[in-house]
Every structure is written in structure tokens, then in C-alpha cells.
N, C-alpha and C positions, 0 to 999 in steps of 0.2 A: 425446377427437383427441390422439393421440399420434405423435410425428414428428419428423423434419428440417425444417426451413424457412429461408426468406429474410423475413425483414419490413421493410420501410421505411417509414418513416412521413416527412410532410408536413413536420416539423422539419427532414429531413434527416439523422434518425436513421437505423442499418440495423444488423441483426441475422440474424447466421448461425448455426443450433445447433438444438437440444433443444428440442422444444412438448412439455406435454404439458396438455388442460384451452386452449387458446390461451393459455398462458403457457410466458414462459420457465423450462426446469427440466432441469435435467444440465450439459452440457456447451455452453459459445456462446460467438462472438463480438457485442461490440457496436460498431459504431462512431459519434462522436459530430459532429455538423457540424461542430467545432471542430477538428478532425484527436488527440483523445479516442481512446482506444477501452483495452475491455477485455476480456482473455480468461479466461475461466472457471469456476465451477460458477456456478450457477445453483439458488433452490431458490423456488416461488412468484414469482416475478416480480424479486426480488430476488438479489441477490450476497449468494453465501453459500458458503464451503470457501474451496478456494484458489482464487487467480487471481492476475492481473497488470494492473494498471492502468496505462496508458500517456499521458502527457500530451505536449502539440504543442509543447511547450517541451524537451522530455527529459529531463524528470525519470522515473521511476518506481518503482511500488511491489508489492513479491511478499511475497505472503504471506496471511494468514486475512481473510476476509471475513465478517462479520455484517450481515445487514439493512442489506444496502447498504454500508458501514460496514470501515471497516478493523478487526479486533478481534480482539487473540491477540498471536500472532505472526508478526513481517513484517519487511521492511529495505525501506527506503525512498532513492535513488538520485536526489542530487543530479544534475543535466548539470551542475557543475562536481569531480564525482568525488569527491564526498562520499557517505558513507552512513551511516545509523544501523540496526543493528540492536538487535529488541528488544518490547517489550511495546507493545502497542496494544488503546484503549478509547474508542469511541463518535467512531471518525475521529481519534483524537488520540496521540501521545504518553502511553504511562502504565504506571509501573510501572519494572522495569530496562531499562539497554539501555546501547548503546558505539556514537558515531561515530568511524567513521573517515575523518580527515582525509587530503584527496587528497596533503596534503604531508609523509607517515606515521606523523602523528602518532595519538593516538586517547582517548581520553574516554569513562571510565565510572561514571555516575552511576545516579541516580533522575529520573525524570518523575509530573509531574502536571499533567493538565488542560494540556499540548503545553510545561509550562515543566518546567524543572531546578528538580530541590531537593533538598536537604541536601546532603551533601558529593558533590562530582567529584571524583576523582583524573585526572589529566593526565599523559600517559605520552609526550612525546617521543619521534622517533626518533633521536635521541641517547643515551634508553637517562634521560634527566632526567624524574624526577617530582614534580607539582606537583597542588596542592589549594585547591580553590577552595568556599564556603557560599555556597550560595543562596540 
């Protein structure tokens, strides 16, 4: 079976989008009972490819997904106006990334398992650069 569909689950989830062999495949949106939602690419019932995940608290992630996780390049927006742009692996910040703070400052460096590692350079809005080792 291939086509478009709307599916409802007993736990409150709802999916609207492409279906192939009774699996989410192609483009679609899933709505979760807690108010979260994902809009984007699906492969074999998994978030796979490009997509946007919206959390009910106002955070969102736009970028690459693989096996239902953030993987590749992406941007995470916090609801306070800060954002991280960079590399992701296994749903965590991993590799090179930049945090843009809502006050205009930005910080560049490497990440491993969602933690800052090595030397990070922070550029303040007034042009002052500071470095910190993690």
C-alpha cells in the first residue's frame, strides 16, 4: 500500500503524510500527545533526512535526522533566543559548533557527547575575544 494517510494511535499521537507498506515513508507530520511535533522526511517508520522537531516549550531543531535522532548538520533553537548551529551525532552535539546567544555574543568550539571540549573562543558583542579550555 502506498499513498497518503492520517493515522491516530490510542496514546494520542497522530500522523499525516506519506505511507508505504503501512509505514511512514516520504514526507509527513507526527503530532504527539504532549504538544511536540515533527515535520519532515521519513524512511521505514523512522525520522530520516531533513526535518524540524518542535517541542511544546518553544524549543525547536531544524536539520538532519537519522534513525529517529539528530545526526549530521542542524540548528537547535532554545526558547530564550539562544541557538546552536553545528554538528550532531546520536542526538547530541558532536563536532564543530557555534552558539549564538540572544545578547549578541557567540561562542565557537568543539563538542563531544553534548559537552564542550578543547578551546572555545567567545566573541562578545563589543568585539572582545576570550578563550576557555574545557
